[in-house]
Biotite code that builds the C-alpha atoms (Angstrom):
import biotite.structure as struc

atoms = struc.array([
    struc.Atom([-40.516, 21.293, -23.121], chain_id="A", res_id=1, res_name="MET", atom_name="CA", element="C"),
    struc.Atom([-39.025, 24.478, -21.691], chain_id="A", res_id=2, res_name="TYR", atom_name="CA", element="C"),
    struc.Atom([-41.272, 26.602, -23.915], chain_id="A", res_id=3, res_name="ASP", atom_name="CA", element="C"),
    struc.Atom([-44.348, 24.722, -22.697], chain_id="A", res_id=4, res_name="ALA", atom_name="CA", element="C"),
    struc.Atom([-43.368, 25.398, -19.099], chain_id="A", res_id=5, res_name="VAL", atom_name="CA", element="C"),
    struc.Atom([-42.742, 29.063, -19.819], chain_id="A", res_id=6, res_name="GLU", atom_name="CA", element="C"),
    struc.Atom([-46.153, 29.374, -21.547], chain_id="A", res_id=7, res_name="ARG", atom_name="CA", element="C"),
    struc.Atom([-47.844, 27.716, -18.585], chain_id="A", res_id=8, res_name="PHE", atom_name="CA", element="C"),
    struc.Atom([-46.090, 30.093, -16.178], chain_id="A", res_id=9, res_name="CYS", atom_name="CA", element="C"),
    struc.Atom([-47.057, 33.077, -18.284], chain_id="A", res_id=10, res_name="ALA", atom_name="CA", element="C"),
    struc.Atom([-50.728, 32.020, -18.374], chain_id="A", res_id=11, res_name="ARG", atom_name="CA", element="C"),
    struc.Atom([-50.895, 31.104, -14.676], chain_id="A", res_id=12, res_name="HIS", atom_name="CA", element="C"),
    struc.Atom([-48.690, 33.557, -12.755], chain_id="A", res_id=13, res_name="PRO", atom_name="CA", element="C"),
    struc.Atom([-50.444, 32.924, -9.429], chain_id="A", res_id=14, res_name="ARG", atom_name="CA", element="C"),
    struc.Atom([-49.378, 29.218, -9.227], chain_id="A", res_id=15, res_name="PHE", atom_name="CA", element="C"),
    struc.Atom([-45.854, 30.073, -8.156], chain_id="A", res_id=16, res_name="GLY", atom_name="CA", element="C"),
    struc.Atom([-44.763, 30.203, -4.528], chain_id="A", res_id=17, res_name="ILE", atom_name="CA", element="C"),
    struc.Atom([-42.753, 33.335, -3.881], chain_id="A", res_id=18, res_name="PRO", atom_name="CA", element="C"),
    struc.Atom([-39.332, 32.680, -2.331], chain_id="A", res_id=19, res_name="ASN", atom_name="CA", element="C"),
    struc.Atom([-39.860, 28.918, -2.385], chain_id="A", res_id=20, res_name="LEU", atom_name="CA", element="C"),
    struc.Atom([-36.139, 28.125, -2.521], chain_id="A", res_id=21, res_name="MET", atom_name="CA", element="C"),
    struc.Atom([-35.523, 30.379, 0.459], chain_id="A", res_id=22, res_name="ARG", atom_name="CA", element="C"),
    struc.Atom([-38.016, 28.353, 2.529], chain_id="A", res_id=23, res_name="TYR", atom_name="CA", element="C"),
    struc.Atom([-36.485, 25.080, 1.391], chain_id="A", res_id=24, res_name="ILE", atom_name="CA", element="C"),
    struc.Atom([-32.961, 26.220, 2.219], chain_id="A", res_id=25, res_name="VAL", atom_name="CA", element="C"),
    struc.Atom([-33.964, 27.557, 5.639], chain_id="A", res_id=26, res_name="ILE", atom_name="CA", element="C"),
    struc.Atom([-35.785, 24.287, 6.376], chain_id="A", res_id=27, res_name="GLY", atom_name="CA", element="C"),
    struc.Atom([-32.727, 22.286, 5.270], chain_id="A", res_id=28, res_name="ASN", atom_name="CA", element="C"),
    struc.Atom([-30.436, 24.336, 7.507], chain_id="A", res_id=29, res_name="VAL", atom_name="CA", element="C"),
    struc.Atom([-32.739, 23.992, 10.535], chain_id="A", res_id=30, res_name="VAL", atom_name="CA", element="C"),
    struc.Atom([-33.073, 20.237, 10.110], chain_id="A", res_id=31, res_name="VAL", atom_name="CA", element="C"),
    struc.Atom([-29.332, 19.904, 9.507], chain_id="A", res_id=32, res_name="TYR", atom_name="CA", element="C"),
    struc.Atom([-28.508, 21.689, 12.737], chain_id="A", res_id=33, res_name="PHE", atom_name="CA", element="C"),
    struc.Atom([-31.113, 19.665, 14.639], chain_id="A", res_id=34, res_name="LEU", atom_name="CA", element="C"),
    struc.Atom([-29.534, 16.499, 13.286], chain_id="A", res_id=35, res_name="SER", atom_name="CA", element="C"),
    struc.Atom([-26.090, 17.714, 14.333], chain_id="A", res_id=36, res_name="MET", atom_name="CA", element="C"),
    struc.Atom([-27.388, 18.444, 17.862], chain_id="A", res_id=37, res_name="LEU", atom_name="CA", element="C"),
    struc.Atom([-29.105, 15.084, 18.192], chain_id="A", res_id=38, res_name="SER", atom_name="CA", element="C"),
    struc.Atom([-26.340, 13.023, 16.607], chain_id="A", res_id=39, res_name="ARG", atom_name="CA", element="C"),
    struc.Atom([-24.741, 12.100, 19.952], chain_id="A", res_id=40, res_name="ASN", atom_name="CA", element="C"),
    struc.Atom([-28.008, 11.424, 21.795], chain_id="A", res_id=41, res_name="THR", atom_name="CA", element="C"),
    struc.Atom([-30.354, 9.813, 19.310], chain_id="A", res_id=42, res_name="ASP", atom_name="CA", element="C"),
    struc.Atom([-29.270, 8.984, 15.762], chain_id="A", res_id=43, res_name="ALA", atom_name="CA", element="C"),
    struc.Atom([-32.869, 8.380, 14.658], chain_id="A", res_id=44, res_name="ALA", atom_name="CA", element="C"),
    struc.Atom([-34.335, 11.545, 16.199], chain_id="A", res_id=45, res_name="ALA", atom_name="CA", element="C"),
    struc.Atom([-35.362, 13.019, 12.839], chain_id="A", res_id=46, res_name="LEU", atom_name="CA", element="C"),
    struc.Atom([-36.637, 9.830, 11.224], chain_id="A", res_id=47, res_name="ASP", atom_name="CA", element="C"),
    struc.Atom([-40.202, 11.115, 11.581], chain_id="A", res_id=48, res_name="PHE", atom_name="CA", element="C"),
    struc.Atom([-39.410, 13.663, 8.838], chain_id="A", res_id=49, res_name="LEU", atom_name="CA", element="C"),
    struc.Atom([-38.095, 11.184, 6.262], chain_id="A", res_id=50, res_name="ALA", atom_name="CA", element="C"),
    struc.Atom([-40.231, 9.793, 3.476], chain_id="A", res_id=51, res_name="PHE", atom_name="CA", element="C"),
    struc.Atom([-41.521, 6.362, 4.412], chain_id="A", res_id=52, res_name="ASN", atom_name="CA", element="C"),
    struc.Atom([-44.252, 4.908, 2.224], chain_id="A", res_id=53, res_name="LEU", atom_name="CA", element="C"),
    struc.Atom([-45.502, 2.482, 4.852], chain_id="A", res_id=54, res_name="ASN", atom_name="CA", element="C"),
    struc.Atom([-45.880, 5.271, 7.412], chain_id="A", res_id=55, res_name="SER", atom_name="CA", element="C"),
    struc.Atom([-47.480, 7.507, 4.783], chain_id="A", res_id=56, res_name="LEU", atom_name="CA", element="C"),
    struc.Atom([-50.066, 4.866, 4.044], chain_id="A", res_id=57, res_name="LEU", atom_name="CA", element="C"),
    struc.Atom([-50.837, 4.682, 7.773], chain_id="A", res_id=58, res_name="HIS", atom_name="CA", element="C"),
    struc.Atom([-51.789, 8.353, 7.893], chain_id="A", res_id=59, res_name="GLY", atom_name="CA", element="C"),
    struc.Atom([-48.547, 10.228, 8.491], chain_id="A", res_id=60, res_name="GLU", atom_name="CA", element="C"),
    struc.Atom([-49.232, 12.664, 5.658], chain_id="A", res_id=61, res_name="ILE", atom_name="CA", element="C"),
    struc.Atom([-46.712, 15.305, 6.811], chain_id="A", res_id=62, res_name="TRP", atom_name="CA", element="C"),
    struc.Atom([-43.997, 13.094, 5.328], chain_id="A", res_id=63, res_name="ARG", atom_name="CA", element="C"),
    struc.Atom([-45.056, 14.259, 1.859], chain_id="A", res_id=64, res_name="ILE", atom_name="CA", element="C"),
    struc.Atom([-43.642, 17.710, 2.613], chain_id="A", res_id=65, res_name="VAL", atom_name="CA", element="C"),
    struc.Atom([-41.054, 17.207, 5.348], chain_id="A", res_id=66, res_name="THR", atom_name="CA", element="C"),
    struc.Atom([-38.827, 14.834, 3.395], chain_id="A", res_id=67, res_name="TYR", atom_name="CA", element="C"),
    struc.Atom([-37.720, 17.861, 1.375], chain_id="A", res_id=68, res_name="ILE", atom_name="CA", element="C"),
    struc.Atom([-35.983, 19.231, 4.459], chain_id="A", res_id=69, res_name="PHE", atom_name="CA", element="C"),
    struc.Atom([-34.098, 16.057, 5.434], chain_id="A", res_id=70, res_name="VAL", atom_name="CA", element="C"),
    struc.Atom([-30.497, 16.474, 4.261], chain_id="A", res_id=71, res_name="PRO", atom_name="CA", element="C"),
    struc.Atom([-29.002, 13.638, 2.269], chain_id="A", res_id=72, res_name="GLU", atom_name="CA", element="C"),
    struc.Atom([-25.556, 14.406, 3.587], chain_id="A", res_id=73, res_name="TYR", atom_name="CA", element="C"),
    struc.Atom([-23.842, 14.625, 6.915], chain_id="A", res_id=74, res_name="SER", atom_name="CA", element="C"),
    struc.Atom([-20.892, 16.814, 6.026], chain_id="A", res_id=75, res_name="SER", atom_name="CA", element="C"),
    struc.Atom([-21.028, 20.617, 6.366], chain_id="A", res_id=76, res_name="PRO", atom_name="CA", element="C"),
    struc.Atom([-18.868, 20.821, 3.233], chain_id="A", res_id=77, res_name="PHE", atom_name="CA", element="C"),
    struc.Atom([-21.554, 19.091, 1.220], chain_id="A", res_id=78, res_name="ALA", atom_name="CA", element="C"),
    struc.Atom([-24.112, 21.539, 2.602], chain_id="A", res_id=79, res_name="ALA", atom_name="CA", element="C"),
    struc.Atom([-22.077, 24.515, 1.431], chain_id="A", res_id=80, res_name="ALA", atom_name="CA", element="C"),
    struc.Atom([-23.909, 24.686, -1.900], chain_id="A", res_id=81, res_name="HIS", atom_name="CA", element="C"),
    struc.Atom([-27.238, 25.554, -0.247], chain_id="A", res_id=82, res_name="ARG", atom_name="CA", element="C"),
    struc.Atom([-26.539, 29.288, 0.215], chain_id="A", res_id=83, res_name="PRO", atom_name="CA", element="C"),
    struc.Atom([-26.012, 29.525, -3.546], chain_id="A", res_id=84, res_name="VAL", atom_name="CA", element="C"),
    struc.Atom([-29.788, 29.244, -4.001], chain_id="A", res_id=85, res_name="PHE", atom_name="CA", element="C"),
    struc.Atom([-30.340, 32.202, -1.681], chain_id="A", res_id=86, res_name="LEU", atom_name="CA", element="C"),
    struc.Atom([-27.798, 34.208, -3.630], chain_id="A", res_id=87, res_name="LEU", atom_name="CA", element="C"),
    struc.Atom([-29.456, 33.341, -6.938], chain_id="A", res_id=88, res_name="LEU", atom_name="CA", element="C"),
    struc.Atom([-32.825, 34.359, -5.494], chain_id="A", res_id=89, res_name="ASP", atom_name="CA", element="C"),
    struc.Atom([-31.366, 37.753, -4.586], chain_id="A", res_id=90, res_name="ARG", atom_name="CA", element="C"),
    struc.Atom([-29.946, 38.238, -8.071], chain_id="A", res_id=91, res_name="LEU", atom_name="CA", element="C"),
    struc.Atom([-33.177, 37.277, -9.864], chain_id="A", res_id=92, res_name="ASP", atom_name="CA", element="C"),
    struc.Atom([-36.136, 37.286, -7.437], chain_id="A", res_id=93, res_name="PRO", atom_name="CA", element="C"),
    struc.Atom([-38.665, 36.552, -10.183], chain_id="A", res_id=94, res_name="GLY", atom_name="CA", element="C"),
    struc.Atom([-36.964, 33.434, -11.517], chain_id="A", res_id=95, res_name="ALA", atom_name="CA", element="C"),
    struc.Atom([-39.351, 30.522, -11.916], chain_id="A", res_id=96, res_name="GLY", atom_name="CA", element="C"),
    struc.Atom([-42.400, 32.621, -11.136], chain_id="A", res_id=97, res_name="MET", atom_name="CA", element="C"),
    struc.Atom([-43.632, 33.092, -14.703], chain_id="A", res_id=98, res_name="GLY", atom_name="CA", element="C"),
    struc.Atom([-42.328, 36.651, -14.961], chain_id="A", res_id=99, res_name="ASN", atom_name="CA", element="C"),
    struc.Atom([-41.130, 37.204, -18.477], chain_id="A", res_id=100, res_name="THR", atom_name="CA", element="C"),
])
């Protein structure tokens, strides 16, 4: 399976999104801080970002992408692993992009 993915990446190098993990981590951090700021005022303030099939079927198509940024945790200690992806991206910026 891994070899098939590597062959596909080698044949189609333009399908990758450069710095994708960086964008996901930054989005996660922003949404996390927004949820921390809105925790005391409105607990459901960021529900419009979460994946909801019923809402998706009623035309709220942004939920396909934005659910990636909604953290599944509420503790900053659980969020501590996110910067690891940025570090790994710095160490090997071509990882996952089909560069062999």
